[in-house]
py3Dmol code that shows the C-alpha trace and the ligand (Angstrom):
import py3Dmol

protein = """\
ATOM      1  CA  MET A   1      58.583 -61.251 158.791  1.00  0.00           C
ATOM      2  CA  TYR A   2      60.733 -64.148 159.969  1.00  0.00           C
ATOM      3  CA  ILE A   3      59.924 -67.777 160.597  1.00  0.00           C
ATOM      4  CA  MET A   4      62.301 -69.111 163.257  1.00  0.00           C
ATOM      5  CA  ASP A   5      63.934 -72.467 162.685  1.00  0.00           C
ATOM      6  CA  ASP A   6      65.927 -73.396 165.786  1.00  0.00           C
ATOM      7  CA  GLY A   7      67.419 -69.920 166.091  1.00  0.00           C
ATOM      8  CA  ILE A   8      67.851 -69.419 162.361  1.00  0.00           C
ATOM      9  CA  ARG A   9      65.732 -66.581 160.941  1.00  0.00           C
ATOM     10  CA  LEU A  10      64.043 -67.431 157.659  1.00  0.00           C
ATOM     11  CA  ASN A  11      62.877 -64.337 155.805  1.00  0.00           C
ATOM     12  CA  ALA A  12      59.286 -64.890 154.696  1.00  0.00           C
ATOM     13  CA  GLN A  13      56.346 -63.121 153.150  1.00  0.00           C
ATOM     14  CA  ILE A  14      52.665 -64.055 152.933  1.00  0.00           C
ATOM     15  CA  ASP A  15      50.744 -62.632 149.968  1.00  0.00           C
ATOM     16  CA  PHE A  16      46.931 -62.672 150.185  1.00  0.00           C
ATOM     17  CA  PRO A  17      44.370 -62.578 147.384  1.00  0.00           C
ATOM     18  CA  GLU A  18      43.014 -59.127 146.631  1.00  0.00           C
ATOM     19  CA  GLY A  19      40.034 -58.337 148.838  1.00  0.00           C
ATOM     20  CA  TYR A  20      40.818 -61.119 151.309  1.00  0.00           C
ATOM     21  CA  ARG A  21      38.610 -60.813 154.373  1.00  0.00           C
ATOM     22  CA  GLU A  22      40.474 -61.548 157.587  1.00  0.00           C
ATOM     23  CA  GLY A  23      39.371 -64.738 159.270  1.00  0.00           C
ATOM     24  CA  THR A  24      38.171 -66.406 156.076  1.00  0.00           C
ATOM     25  CA  ARG A  25      39.695 -69.877 155.622  1.00  0.00           C
ATOM     26  CA  ILE A  26      41.587 -70.247 152.337  1.00  0.00           C
ATOM     27  CA  PRO A  27      44.254 -72.586 150.943  1.00  0.00           C
ATOM     28  CA  LEU A  28      47.922 -71.676 151.329  1.00  0.00           C
ATOM     29  CA  VAL A  29      50.649 -72.441 148.803  1.00  0.00           C
ATOM     30  CA  ILE A  30      54.238 -72.493 150.072  1.00  0.00           C
ATOM     31  CA  VAL A  31      56.583 -71.319 147.283  1.00  0.00           C
ATOM     32  CA  ILE A  32      60.311 -72.145 147.506  1.00  0.00           C
ATOM     33  CA  HIS A  33      63.139 -70.804 145.296  1.00  0.00           C
ATOM     34  CA  GLY A  34      66.125 -72.743 143.936  1.00  0.00           C
ATOM     35  CA  PHE A  35      69.882 -73.000 144.465  1.00  0.00           C
ATOM     36  CA  THR A  36      71.382 -69.444 144.598  1.00  0.00           C
ATOM     37  CA  GLY A  37      67.836 -68.095 144.280  1.00  0.00           C
ATOM     38  CA  HIS A  38      65.581 -66.081 146.579  1.00  0.00           C
ATOM     39  CA  MET A  39      61.930 -65.277 147.133  1.00  0.00           C
ATOM     40  CA  GLU A  40      61.896 -62.086 145.037  1.00  0.00           C
ATOM     41  CA  GLU A  41      62.880 -63.783 141.767  1.00  0.00           C
ATOM     42  CA  ALA A  42      60.425 -63.050 138.959  1.00  0.00           C
ATOM     43  CA  HIS A  43      59.262 -66.644 138.549  1.00  0.00           C
ATOM     44  CA  ILE A  44      58.801 -67.100 142.303  1.00  0.00           C
ATOM     45  CA  ARG A  45      56.764 -63.909 142.611  1.00  0.00           C
ATOM     46  CA  ALA A  46      54.764 -64.860 139.518  1.00  0.00           C
ATOM     47  CA  ALA A  47      53.876 -68.252 140.996  1.00  0.00           C
ATOM     48  CA  ALA A  48      52.739 -66.616 144.238  1.00  0.00           C
ATOM     49  CA  ARG A  49      50.744 -63.936 142.385  1.00  0.00           C
ATOM     50  CA  THR A  50      48.986 -66.572 140.288  1.00  0.00           C
ATOM     51  CA  MET A  51      47.945 -68.437 143.424  1.00  0.00           C
ATOM     52  CA  ASN A  52      46.556 -65.170 144.809  1.00  0.00           C
ATOM     53  CA  GLN A  53      44.572 -64.657 141.604  1.00  0.00           C
ATOM     54  CA  VAL A  54      42.800 -68.014 142.031  1.00  0.00           C
ATOM     55  CA  GLY A  55      41.999 -67.263 145.680  1.00  0.00           C
ATOM     56  CA  CYS A  56      44.896 -68.846 147.576  1.00  0.00           C
ATOM     57  CA  ALA A  57      47.390 -67.230 149.907  1.00  0.00           C
ATOM     58  CA  ALA A  58      51.058 -67.750 149.088  1.00  0.00           C
ATOM     59  CA  LEU A  59      53.956 -68.056 151.526  1.00  0.00           C
ATOM     60  CA  ARG A  60      57.343 -67.276 149.981  1.00  0.00           C
ATOM     61  CA  VAL A  61      60.440 -68.061 152.050  1.00  0.00           C
ATOM     62  CA  ASP A  62      64.175 -67.475 151.670  1.00  0.00           C
ATOM     63  CA  MET A  63      65.850 -70.756 152.599  1.00  0.00           C
ATOM     64  CA  TYR A  64      68.994 -71.161 154.745  1.00  0.00           C
ATOM     65  CA  GLY A  65      71.930 -69.240 153.283  1.00  0.00           C
ATOM     66  CA  HIS A  66      69.814 -67.532 150.629  1.00  0.00           C
ATOM     67  CA  GLY A  67      68.139 -64.151 150.198  1.00  0.00           C
ATOM     68  CA  HIS A  68      67.698 -62.305 153.496  1.00  0.00           C
ATOM     69  CA  SER A  69      67.653 -65.378 155.718  1.00  0.00           C
ATOM     70  CA  ASP A  70      70.358 -66.334 158.189  1.00  0.00           C
ATOM     71  CA  GLY A  71      73.184 -68.691 157.300  1.00  0.00           C
ATOM     72  CA  GLU A  72      75.879 -68.543 154.674  1.00  0.00           C
ATOM     73  CA  PHE A  73      75.373 -69.893 151.193  1.00  0.00           C
ATOM     74  CA  LYS A  74      78.531 -71.993 151.377  1.00  0.00           C
ATOM     75  CA  ASN A  75      77.235 -73.775 154.494  1.00  0.00           C
ATOM     76  CA  HIS A  76      73.853 -74.763 153.128  1.00  0.00           C
ATOM     77  CA  THR A  77      72.957 -78.412 152.623  1.00  0.00           C
ATOM     78  CA  LEU A  78      69.829 -80.300 151.639  1.00  0.00           C
ATOM     79  CA  PHE A  79      69.489 -81.414 155.275  1.00  0.00           C
ATOM     80  CA  LYS A  80      69.349 -77.773 156.414  1.00  0.00           C
ATOM     81  CA  TRP A  81      66.811 -76.973 153.708  1.00  0.00           C
ATOM     82  CA  MET A  82      64.760 -80.008 154.699  1.00  0.00           C
ATOM     83  CA  THR A  83      64.534 -78.986 158.348  1.00  0.00           C
ATOM     84  CA  ASN A  84      63.651 -75.485 157.115  1.00  0.00           C
ATOM     85  CA  ALA A  85      60.847 -77.020 155.037  1.00  0.00           C
ATOM     86  CA  LEU A  86      59.430 -79.019 157.952  1.00  0.00           C
ATOM     87  CA  THR A  87      59.461 -75.887 160.112  1.00  0.00           C
ATOM     88  CA  ILE A  88      57.775 -73.824 157.394  1.00  0.00           C
ATOM     89  CA  ILE A  89      55.056 -76.459 156.932  1.00  0.00           C
ATOM     90  CA  ASP A  90      54.436 -76.634 160.693  1.00  0.00           C
ATOM     91  CA  TYR A  91      54.243 -72.831 160.802  1.00  0.00           C
ATOM     92  CA  ALA A  92      51.707 -72.841 157.956  1.00  0.00           C
ATOM     93  CA  ARG A  93      49.624 -75.482 159.722  1.00  0.00           C
ATOM     94  CA  SER A  94      49.558 -73.360 162.879  1.00  0.00           C
ATOM     95  CA  LEU A  95      47.729 -70.550 161.045  1.00  0.00           C
ATOM     96  CA  ASP A  96      44.028 -70.874 161.833  1.00  0.00           C
ATOM     97  CA  TRP A  97      42.908 -69.328 158.517  1.00  0.00           C
ATOM     98  CA  VAL A  98      44.705 -71.949 156.408  1.00  0.00           C
ATOM     99  CA  SER A  99      42.470 -74.647 154.929  1.00  0.00           C
ATOM    100  CA  ASP A 100      44.426 -76.853 152.505  1.00  0.00           C
ATOM    101  CA  LEU A 101      48.191 -76.727 152.177  1.00  0.00           C
ATOM    102  CA  TYR A 102      50.096 -76.982 148.884  1.00  0.00           C
ATOM    103  CA  LEU A 103      53.823 -77.057 148.123  1.00  0.00           C
ATOM    104  CA  CYS A 104      55.443 -75.404 145.106  1.00  0.00           C
ATOM    105  CA  GLY A 105      59.191 -75.204 144.518  1.00  0.00           C
ATOM    106  CA  HIS A 106      61.602 -74.342 141.741  1.00  0.00           C
ATOM    107  CA  SER A 107      64.666 -76.418 140.840  1.00  0.00           C
ATOM    108  CA  GLN A 108      66.520 -77.335 144.058  1.00  0.00           C
ATOM    109  CA  GLY A 109      63.404 -76.019 145.801  1.00  0.00           C
ATOM    110  CA  GLY A 110      61.397 -78.298 143.501  1.00  0.00           C
ATOM    111  CA  MET A 111      63.339 -81.325 144.640  1.00  0.00           C
ATOM    112  CA  MET A 112      62.988 -80.188 148.212  1.00  0.00           C
ATOM    113  CA  VAL A 113      59.193 -79.953 148.038  1.00  0.00           C
ATOM    114  CA  MET A 114      59.171 -83.444 146.489  1.00  0.00           C
ATOM    115  CA  LEU A 115      61.008 -84.722 149.576  1.00  0.00           C
ATOM    116  CA  ALA A 116      58.854 -82.689 151.976  1.00  0.00           C
ATOM    117  CA  ALA A 117      55.604 -83.858 150.343  1.00  0.00           C
ATOM    118  CA  ALA A 118      56.649 -87.458 151.028  1.00  0.00           C
ATOM    119  CA  MET A 119      57.562 -86.726 154.647  1.00  0.00           C
ATOM    120  CA  LYS A 120      54.338 -84.791 155.324  1.00  0.00           C
ATOM    121  CA  HIS A 121      52.063 -86.536 152.830  1.00  0.00           C
ATOM    122  CA  GLU A 122      49.075 -86.574 155.212  1.00  0.00           C
ATOM    123  CA  VAL A 123      48.889 -82.770 155.222  1.00  0.00           C
ATOM    124  CA  ILE A 124      49.976 -81.807 151.702  1.00  0.00           C
ATOM    125  CA  ARG A 125      46.937 -81.455 149.428  1.00  0.00           C
ATOM    126  CA  GLY A 126      48.967 -80.996 146.229  1.00  0.00           C
ATOM    127  CA  LEU A 127      52.510 -80.626 144.974  1.00  0.00           C
ATOM    128  CA  ILE A 128      54.022 -78.441 142.225  1.00  0.00           C
ATOM    129  CA  PRO A 129      57.680 -79.151 141.379  1.00  0.00           C
ATOM    130  CA  MET A 130      58.878 -76.622 138.783  1.00  0.00           C
ATOM    131  CA  SER A 131      61.946 -77.719 136.776  1.00  0.00           C
ATOM    132  CA  PRO A 132      62.827 -79.978 139.717  1.00  0.00           C
ATOM    133  CA  ALA A 133      66.591 -80.498 140.130  1.00  0.00           C
ATOM    134  CA  TRP A 134      66.224 -84.026 141.416  1.00  0.00           C
ATOM    135  CA  MET A 135      69.379 -85.120 139.595  1.00  0.00           C
ATOM    136  CA  ILE A 136      71.488 -83.368 142.286  1.00  0.00           C
ATOM    137  CA  PRO A 137      71.808 -86.515 144.494  1.00  0.00           C
ATOM    138  CA  GLU A 138      72.669 -88.652 141.471  1.00  0.00           C
ATOM    139  CA  GLY A 139      75.259 -86.055 140.373  1.00  0.00           C
ATOM    140  CA  ALA A 140      76.717 -85.975 143.889  1.00  0.00           C
ATOM    141  CA  ARG A 141      77.057 -89.776 143.896  1.00  0.00           C
ATOM    142  CA  LYS A 142      78.622 -89.835 140.428  1.00  0.00           C
ATOM    143  CA  GLY A 143      80.930 -86.864 141.064  1.00  0.00           C
ATOM    144  CA  PHE A 144      79.387 -84.317 138.748  1.00  0.00           C
ATOM    145  CA  LEU A 145      77.747 -81.109 140.020  1.00  0.00           C
ATOM    146  CA  LEU A 146      77.665 -77.484 138.906  1.00  0.00           C
ATOM    147  CA  GLY A 147      79.319 -78.461 135.647  1.00  0.00           C
ATOM    148  CA  GLN A 148      82.345 -79.769 137.539  1.00  0.00           C
ATOM    149  CA  SER A 149      83.767 -83.240 138.028  1.00  0.00           C
ATOM    150  CA  PHE A 150      85.213 -84.550 141.294  1.00  0.00           C
ATOM    151  CA  ASP A 151      85.979 -87.886 142.909  1.00  0.00           C
ATOM    152  CA  PRO A 152      82.753 -88.806 144.767  1.00  0.00           C
ATOM    153  CA  ASP A 153      84.755 -90.913 147.252  1.00  0.00           C
ATOM    154  CA  HIS A 154      87.201 -88.087 147.994  1.00  0.00           C
ATOM    155  CA  ILE A 155      85.012 -85.009 148.047  1.00  0.00           C
ATOM    156  CA  PRO A 156      86.933 -81.712 147.974  1.00  0.00           C
ATOM    157  CA  GLU A 157      86.652 -79.332 150.959  1.00  0.00           C
ATOM    158  CA  THR A 158      85.031 -76.741 148.714  1.00  0.00           C
ATOM    159  CA  ILE A 159      83.591 -76.726 145.229  1.00  0.00           C
ATOM    160  CA  SER A 160      82.801 -73.667 143.193  1.00  0.00           C
ATOM    161  CA  GLY A 161      80.640 -73.040 140.203  1.00  0.00           C
ATOM    162  CA  PHE A 162      77.528 -71.144 139.165  1.00  0.00           C
ATOM    163  CA  GLY A 163      79.232 -67.770 138.887  1.00  0.00           C
ATOM    164  CA  GLY A 164      81.987 -68.392 141.395  1.00  0.00           C
ATOM    165  CA  MET A 165      79.746 -69.260 144.358  1.00  0.00           C
ATOM    166  CA  GLU A 166      81.672 -71.477 146.782  1.00  0.00           C
ATOM    167  CA  LEU A 167      80.094 -74.437 148.488  1.00  0.00           C
ATOM    168  CA  LYS A 168      81.503 -76.727 151.187  1.00  0.00           C
ATOM    169  CA  GLY A 169      82.053 -80.371 150.396  1.00  0.00           C
ATOM    170  CA  ASN A 170      79.439 -81.194 153.040  1.00  0.00           C
ATOM    171  CA  TYR A 171      76.794 -80.119 150.531  1.00  0.00           C
ATOM    172  CA  VAL A 172      77.938 -83.021 148.347  1.00  0.00           C
ATOM    173  CA  ARG A 173      78.194 -85.466 151.270  1.00  0.00           C
ATOM    174  CA  VAL A 174      74.613 -84.706 152.276  1.00  0.00           C
ATOM    175  CA  ALA A 175      73.307 -84.804 148.717  1.00  0.00           C
ATOM    176  CA  GLN A 176      74.817 -88.267 148.219  1.00  0.00           C
ATOM    177  CA  THR A 177      72.448 -89.646 150.892  1.00  0.00           C
ATOM    178  CA  VAL A 178      69.225 -88.294 149.373  1.00  0.00           C
ATOM    179  CA  ARG A 179      66.882 -90.748 147.563  1.00  0.00           C
ATOM    180  CA  VAL A 180      64.329 -88.818 145.593  1.00  0.00           C
ATOM    181  CA  GLU A 181      62.809 -91.916 143.948  1.00  0.00           C
ATOM    182  CA  GLU A 182      61.582 -93.152 147.332  1.00  0.00           C
ATOM    183  CA  ALA A 183      60.023 -89.764 148.022  1.00  0.00           C
ATOM    184  CA  ILE A 184      58.208 -89.842 144.695  1.00  0.00           C
ATOM    185  CA  ASP A 185      56.806 -93.268 145.528  1.00  0.00           C
ATOM    186  CA  ARG A 186      55.548 -92.107 148.921  1.00  0.00           C
ATOM    187  CA  TYR A 187      53.363 -89.250 147.660  1.00  0.00           C
ATOM    188  CA  ASP A 188      50.099 -90.091 145.941  1.00  0.00           C
ATOM    189  CA  GLY A 189      48.370 -86.700 145.967  1.00  0.00           C
ATOM    190  CA  PRO A 190      47.977 -84.610 142.812  1.00  0.00           C
ATOM    191  CA  VAL A 191      51.198 -83.316 141.270  1.00  0.00           C
ATOM    192  CA  LEU A 192      51.866 -80.687 138.600  1.00  0.00           C
ATOM    193  CA  ILE A 193      55.322 -80.651 137.030  1.00  0.00           C
ATOM    194  CA  ILE A 194      56.286 -77.690 134.837  1.00  0.00           C
ATOM    195  CA  HIS A 195      59.515 -77.737 132.820  1.00  0.00           C
ATOM    196  CA  GLY A 196      60.987 -75.674 129.982  1.00  0.00           C
ATOM    197  CA  ASP A 197      62.191 -77.989 127.229  1.00  0.00           C
ATOM    198  CA  GLU A 198      65.349 -75.900 126.678  1.00  0.00           C
ATOM    199  CA  ASP A 199      66.329 -75.873 130.365  1.00  0.00           C
ATOM    200  CA  GLU A 200      70.097 -75.387 130.473  1.00  0.00           C
ATOM    201  CA  ALA A 201      70.503 -76.247 134.183  1.00  0.00           C
ATOM    202  CA  VAL A 202      68.127 -79.192 134.734  1.00  0.00           C
ATOM    203  CA  PRO A 203      67.589 -81.333 131.623  1.00  0.00           C
ATOM    204  CA  VAL A 204      63.888 -81.602 130.761  1.00  0.00           C
ATOM    205  CA  ARG A 205      64.043 -85.400 130.926  1.00  0.00           C
ATOM    206  CA  TYR A 206      64.080 -85.137 134.726  1.00  0.00           C
ATOM    207  CA  GLY A 207      60.701 -83.404 134.718  1.00  0.00           C
ATOM    208  CA  ILE A 208      59.356 -85.987 132.296  1.00  0.00           C
ATOM    209  CA  GLU A 209      60.700 -88.926 134.294  1.00  0.00           C
ATOM    210  CA  ALA A 210      59.346 -87.592 137.604  1.00  0.00           C
ATOM    211  CA  SER A 211      55.906 -87.062 136.062  1.00  0.00           C
ATOM    212  CA  ARG A 212      55.873 -90.688 134.882  1.00  0.00           C
ATOM    213  CA  ARG A 213      56.942 -92.035 138.236  1.00  0.00           C
ATOM    214  CA  TYR A 214      54.375 -90.140 140.333  1.00  0.00           C
ATOM    215  CA  ARG A 215      51.044 -91.965 140.564  1.00  0.00           C
ATOM    216  CA  ASN A 216      48.990 -88.830 139.998  1.00  0.00           C
ATOM    217  CA  ALA A 217      50.962 -86.265 138.013  1.00  0.00           C
ATOM    218  CA  GLU A 218      50.342 -83.867 135.178  1.00  0.00           C
ATOM    219  CA  LEU A 219      53.258 -82.584 133.099  1.00  0.00           C
ATOM    220  CA  VAL A 220      53.300 -79.221 131.340  1.00  0.00           C
ATOM    221  CA  LEU A 221      56.308 -78.662 129.095  1.00  0.00           C
ATOM    222  CA  ILE A 222      57.028 -75.077 128.081  1.00  0.00           C
ATOM    223  CA  PRO A 223      58.369 -75.191 124.508  1.00  0.00           C
ATOM    224  CA  GLY A 224      61.562 -73.192 124.038  1.00  0.00           C
ATOM    225  CA  ASP A 225      61.791 -72.044 127.638  1.00  0.00           C
ATOM    226  CA  ASP A 226      64.827 -72.017 129.924  1.00  0.00           C
ATOM    227  CA  HIS A 227      65.464 -72.844 133.563  1.00  0.00           C
ATOM    228  CA  CYS A 228      63.872 -69.709 135.012  1.00  0.00           C
ATOM    229  CA  TYR A 229      61.188 -69.216 132.303  1.00  0.00           C
ATOM    230  CA  THR A 230      62.612 -65.942 131.044  1.00  0.00           C
ATOM    231  CA  ARG A 231      60.862 -66.445 127.684  1.00  0.00           C
ATOM    232  CA  HIS A 232      57.392 -67.786 128.478  1.00  0.00           C
ATOM    233  CA  LEU A 233      56.566 -67.027 132.102  1.00  0.00           C
ATOM    234  CA  ASP A 234      52.981 -66.356 130.977  1.00  0.00           C
ATOM    235  CA  GLN A 235      52.629 -70.003 129.917  1.00  0.00           C
ATOM    236  CA  VAL A 236      53.957 -71.104 133.290  1.00  0.00           C
ATOM    237  CA  THR A 237      51.443 -69.019 135.202  1.00  0.00           C
ATOM    238  CA  GLU A 238      48.646 -70.217 132.924  1.00  0.00           C
ATOM    239  CA  ALA A 239      49.559 -73.850 133.712  1.00  0.00           C
ATOM    240  CA  LEU A 240      49.552 -73.034 137.431  1.00  0.00           C
ATOM    241  CA  ARG A 241      46.195 -71.288 137.130  1.00  0.00           C
ATOM    242  CA  VAL A 242      44.504 -74.137 135.245  1.00  0.00           C
ATOM    243  CA  TRP A 243      45.820 -76.866 137.526  1.00  0.00           C
ATOM    244  CA  MET A 244      45.078 -75.023 140.772  1.00  0.00           C
ATOM    245  CA  THR A 245      41.588 -74.046 139.628  1.00  0.00           C
ATOM    246  CA  ALA A 246      40.870 -77.750 138.999  1.00  0.00           C
ATOM    247  CA  ARG A 247      42.139 -78.684 142.494  1.00  0.00           C
ATOM    248  CA  LEU A 248      39.975 -76.015 144.130  1.00  0.00           C
ATOM    249  CA  ALA A 249      36.914 -77.265 142.198  1.00  0.00           C
ATOM    250  CA  GLU A 250      37.450 -80.777 143.645  1.00  0.00           C
ATOM    251  CA  ASN A 251      36.982 -79.504 147.203  1.00  0.00           C
TER     252      ASN A 251
END
"""
ligand_1 = """\
14
LIG
C 73.584 -78.637 139.531
C 72.597 -78.269 138.617
C 71.487 -77.532 139.044
C 73.450 -78.257 140.878
C 72.345 -77.513 141.279
C 71.371 -77.166 140.377
C 74.383 -78.254 143.043
C 70.233 -76.390 140.884
C 69.744 -75.336 140.224
C 68.670 -74.518 140.837
O 68.206 -74.802 141.961
O 68.261 -73.560 140.191
O 74.671 -79.368 139.151
O 74.465 -78.622 141.718
"""
view = py3Dmol.view(width=600, height=400)
view.addModel(protein, "pdb")
view.setStyle({"model": 0}, {"cartoon": {"style": "trace"}})
view.addModel(ligand_1, "xyz")
view.setStyle({"model": 1}, {"stick": {}})
view.zoomTo()
view.show()
């Protein structure tokens, strides 16, 4: 199915818990992939499946320029992803079977749900940034992204990295304006941060620092795991299960 965002089709999929009876109100967890990612990645599917196992529906979405959604990768920016996120949240809220709404995102998607949770804090019951890449704005301001250096005051027309993927300089211009710290300070709901301590793309200190800055966060470090949890995905899903089960018990 597609969620429409001002004429842009966002490829999306809702997964329900086994045996879900239509009309029953249940929580929904929106699950967002990272930079160059998509909604069928193993860790994204695993997060959604875990939510199903504890009785929540999961909404996975391909963001602008990714997966089977409209838009070209090279034209994506955090602004486009943010308006996507607001549209996805409004769509989720329009579903009459949805009780509480949660946000979960990986890497760039993790940073994006941090920003979205601040903007929509009244309606977001809990937040799960996984290996959140919230150093992207800082890197854009300092002139270091995708393992490449550039002059942050004279941004190149295109930058390339991450396996030769090209990106317009506007990505950097937009990222330079984003203030994740303010978003952290504006969300006081429960937060779970999961991070592999051998993450090669987003240093683990960013997960640690975000968990300290949030007023109400738990941090689960996955020893020896990488950016996409290729070694210990089972520990990631266990952390999701434990945390979400505790949230559901509070209701
Ligand atoms: C970067 C490091 C990590 C970067 C993006 C990421 C745009 C995001 C990774 C992900 O979402 O998986 O320098 O620059």
